FIFI-570904 format. One record per residue: x, y, z of N, C-alpha, C, CB in turn; residue in one letter. Coordinates in steps of 0.05 Angstrom, whole numbers, padded with zeros to 5 digits, always signed. Glycine has a CB too. Example, Ala and Ser with C-alpha at 12.3 -4.5 7.8 and 13.67 -1.06 7.14 Angstrom:
<nodes>
+00264-00114+00156+00246-00090+00156+00264-00066+00156+00226-00089+00181A +00257-00045+00142+00273-00021+00143+00258+00001+00157+00282-00012+00114S 
</nodes>
This chain:
<nodes>
-01748+02105+00572-01721+02104+00583-01707+02079+00574-01722+02106+00614M -01681+02081+00568-01665+02058+00561-01651+02048+00586-01644+02065+00538K -01655+02022+00592-01644+02010+00616-01625+01988+00608-01666+01999+00635I -01600+01990+00618-01580+01970+00613-01576+01953+00638-01554+01982+00604G -01576+01927+00635-01571+01909+00658-01546+01892+00651-01596+01891+00663L -01528+01890+00670-01504+01874+00667-01506+01851+00688-01478+01891+00670V -01507+01827+00678-01509+01804+00695-01483+01788+00695-01533+01785+00687L -01470+01786+00718-01443+01773+00719-01442+01749+00737-01424+01793+00728G -01465+01735+00741-01465+01712+00758-01484+01691+00747-01473+01720+00787T -01479+01666+00755-01497+01644+00749-01514+01636+00773-01482+01620+00738D -01515+01654+00793-01532+01649+00816-01561+01651+00808-01525+01669+00840D -01576+01631+00813-01604+01629+00803-01621+01652+00813-01616+01603+00812A -01620+01658+00839-01637+01679+00850-01630+01707+00838-01635+01680+00880E -01604+01712+00836-01595+01738+00825-01603+01741+00796-01565+01740+00828T -01599+01720+00780-01607+01721+00751-01637+01724+00749-01597+01695+00737A -01652+01709+00765-01681+01710+00764-01691+01739+00770-01693+01691+00785W -01679+01751+00791-01688+01778+00798-01679+01799+00777-01676+01786+00825N -01656+01796+00765-01647+01814+00744-01666+01813+00721-01618+01807+00735A -01674+01789+00713-01693+01786+00691-01721+01795+00698-01694+01757+00682L -01729+01791+00722-01755+01801+00731-01756+01831+00729-01762+01792+00760R -01734+01844+00738-01732+01873+00735-01734+01881+00706-01707+01884+00749F -01719+01867+00689-01720+01873+00660-01748+01870+00649-01702+01854+00645G -01763+01849+00656-01790+01845+00647-01808+01868+00657-01801+01818+00656V -01805+01875+00682-01821+01897+00693-01815+01923+00678-01815+01900+00724T -01790+01928+00672-01782+01952+00657-01795+01952+00629-01752+01953+00654S -01794+01930+00616-01805+01928+00589-01836+01931+00590-01799+01901+00576L -01848+01919+00609-01878+01921+00612-01887+01949+00620-01888+01900+00632N -01868+01965+00629-01874+01993+00637-01867+02012+00614-01859+02000+00662S -01860+02001+00591-01855+02018+00568-01827+02027+00563-01872+02042+00570G -01808+02016+00578-01780+02022+00575-01766+02002+00556-01765+02023+00602H -01743+02008+00547-01726+01989+00532-01707+01977+00552-01710+02003+00508E -01701+01951+00548-01682+01938+00567-01664+01919+00551-01697+01923+00589A -01638+01920+00558-01618+01903+00546-01602+01890+00569-01600+01918+00526T -01599+01864+00568-01582+01850+00587-01556+01841+00574-01597+01825+00600V -01534+01848+00586-01508+01839+00576-01497+01819+00597-01488+01863+00572F -01492+01795+00587-01482+01774+00604-01451+01774+00603-01493+01746+00596L -01439+01773+00626-01410+01774+00628-01402+01755+00651-01399+01802+00633I -01377+01746+00651-01367+01728+00671-01385+01703+00672-01366+01742+00699N -01393+01694+00696-01410+01671+00698-01439+01676+00688-01411+01662+00727R -01445+01700+00683-01472+01707+00672-01477+01693+00646-01475+01736+00670G -01456+01687+00631-01460+01674+00605-01471+01645+00608-01434+01673+00589V -01472+01635+00632-01483+01609+00638-01514+01610+00641-01470+01597+00664E -01526+01633+00636-01554+01638+00641-01572+01616+00631-01562+01664+00628L -01569+01607+00606-01588+01587+00595-01585+01560+00608-01583+01585+00566E -01564+01555+00623-01560+01530+00637-01569+01529+00666-01532+01521+00635G -01578+01552+00676-01586+01554+00704-01612+01538+00708-01589+01583+00713I -01611+01519+00727-01635+01503+00734-01639+01506+00764-01631+01473+00725K -01663+01514+00772-01669+01517+00800-01699+01514+00804-01658+01544+00811D -01707+01498+00823-01736+01494+00827-01750+01519+00837-01740+01471+00846E -01737+01534+00854-01750+01557+00866-01749+01581+00848-01736+01564+00892K -01727+01585+00834-01723+01609+00817-01721+01600+00788-01697+01625+00825F -01744+01601+00774-01746+01591+00746-01735+01612+00727-01776+01585+00739N -01709+01610+00723-01695+01629+00706-01704+01626+00677-01664+01625+00708V -01707+01602+00667-01716+01598+00640-01742+01612+00634-01718+01568+00634A -01760+01611+00653-01786+01624+00649-01783+01654+00647-01805+01618+00673Q -01765+01666+00663-01759+01694+00662-01745+01702+00636-01743+01703+00686Q -01727+01685+00626-01714+01690+00600-01736+01692+00579-01693+01668+00594V -01754+01673+00579-01776+01672+00559-01793+01697+00561-01793+01648+00563G -01800+01706+00585-01816+01730+00589-01801+01755+00580-01824+01732+00619A -01775+01755+00585-01759+01778+00577-01757+01780+00547-01730+01776+00589F -01752+01758+00533-01751+01758+00504-01778+01764+00493-01740+01731+00494I -01799+01752+00504-01826+01756+00495-01835+01785+00497-01845+01739+00510G -01824+01800+00516-01831+01828+00520-01812+01846+00503-01829+01836+00549A -01797+01834+00485-01779+01848+00467-01753+01858+00480-01793+01872+00455K -01744+01844+00501-01719+01850+00513-01696+01839+00496-01717+01840+00541G -01672+01850+00500-01649+01841+00484-01628+01829+00503-01637+01864+00467R -01618+01806+00496-01597+01792+00511-01572+01791+00494-01606+01764+00520L -01549+01797+00506-01523+01795+00492-01504+01781+00511-01512+01823+00484L -01485+01766+00500-01466+01752+00517-01437+01758+00508-01471+01721+00516A -01420+01762+00528-01392+01767+00523-01379+01743+00508-01377+01773+00550C -01369+01748+00485-01356+01727+00469-01332+01715+00482-01349+01738+00442G -01316+01731+00495-01292+01721+00508-01299+01703+00531-01274+01744+00518T -01320+01711+00546-01329+01694+00569-01341+01668+00559-01350+01710+00585C -01356+01669+00537-01366+01644+00525-01344+01626+00516-01385+01651+00502L -01325+01637+00502-01302+01622+00491-01287+01608+00514-01284+01639+00475K -01282+01622+00536-01267+01611+00558-01281+01587+00571-01262+01632+00579S -01307+01584+00565-01323+01562+00575-01330+01542+00553-01349+01573+00588R -01318+01545+00530-01323+01529+00507-01353+01529+00499-01313+01500+00511Q -01365+01552+00501-01393+01556+00494-01395+01574+00470-01409+01568+00518K -01418+01574+00457-01424+01591+00434-01449+01607+00440-01427+01574+00408K -01453+01628+00425-01477+01643+00427-01501+01627+00417-01475+01669+00411G -01525+01636+00423-01549+01622+00415-01567+01642+00401-01563+01609+00438T -01589+01633+00390-01608+01651+00378-01620+01670+00398-01630+01635+00365G -01623+01661+00422-01633+01677+00444-01612+01697+00453-01643+01660+00467I -01587+01688+00453-01566+01704+00465-01541+01703+00447-01559+01693+00493C -01539+01722+00429-01517+01722+00410-01490+01731+00423-01523+01740+00387P -01468+01723+00410-01442+01731+00419-01438+01761+00415-01420+01715+00403V -01427+01774+00435-01423+01803+00433-01395+01809+00443-01444+01818+00450S -01388+01835+00443-01361+01844+00449-01362+01866+00470-01347+01854+00424T -01338+01874+00479-01336+01896+00498-01346+01922+00484-01307+01899+00507M -01343+01924+00458-01353+01947+00444-01384+01948+00447-01345+01946+00415S -01397+01925+00446-01426+01924+00450-01433+01932+00478-01437+01896+00444D -01418+01923+00498-01423+01932+00525-01419+01962+00528-01404+01916+00545L -01398+01972+00516-01393+02001+00517-01417+02016+00505-01367+02008+00502L -01427+02007+00483-01450+02020+00471-01474+02020+00489-01457+02006+00444K -01479+01997+00503-01501+01996+00522-01497+02016+00544-01503+01967+00534I -01473+02018+00555-01467+02037+00576-01471+02066+00566-01438+02034+00586V -01462+02072+00542-01464+02099+00531-01493+02107+00525-01448+02101+00506E -01509+02087+00516-01536+02094+00508-01557+02091+00530-01543+02076+00485E -01550+02078+00551-01570+02073+00573-01574+02099+00589-01561+02050+00591S -01599+02103+00596-01605+02125+00615-01599+02116+00644-01635+02133+00613D -01602+02090+00649-01595+02078+00674-01581+02051+00669-01621+02074+00692K -01561+02045+00685-01547+02020+00683-01546+02007+00710-01519+02024+00671L -01554+01981+00711-01553+01966+00736-01536+01942+00732-01582+01958+00745L -01522+01934+00753-01506+01910+00752-01516+01890+00773-01476+01916+00756T -01516+01865+00766-01525+01843+00784-01502+01823+00784-01552+01830+00774F -01493+01816+00808-01472+01796+00812-01446+01807+00806-01477+01772+00795G 
</nodes>
């Protein structure tokens, strides 16, 4: 199954749980793509002692998950895409929505 996840917040617990779900999906044999939008593009900067988002990002990427970030949202924050999380567009989000068997939103 193809699972699309849309993360629109920089809340540590929400991001952590979205990625945990993504890792669980991947480890269960599904495909998973996370599209970061709004404050979700701040993902790589989230620091929290209780909710280790960076560890979940690593586990998600390590399990062959795909991360994409809204280019407009990045630009409005004077940020750029990274090797982990490339700049993407609304067309990329539309493709995720069209191709996903299930789509979940967080935040």
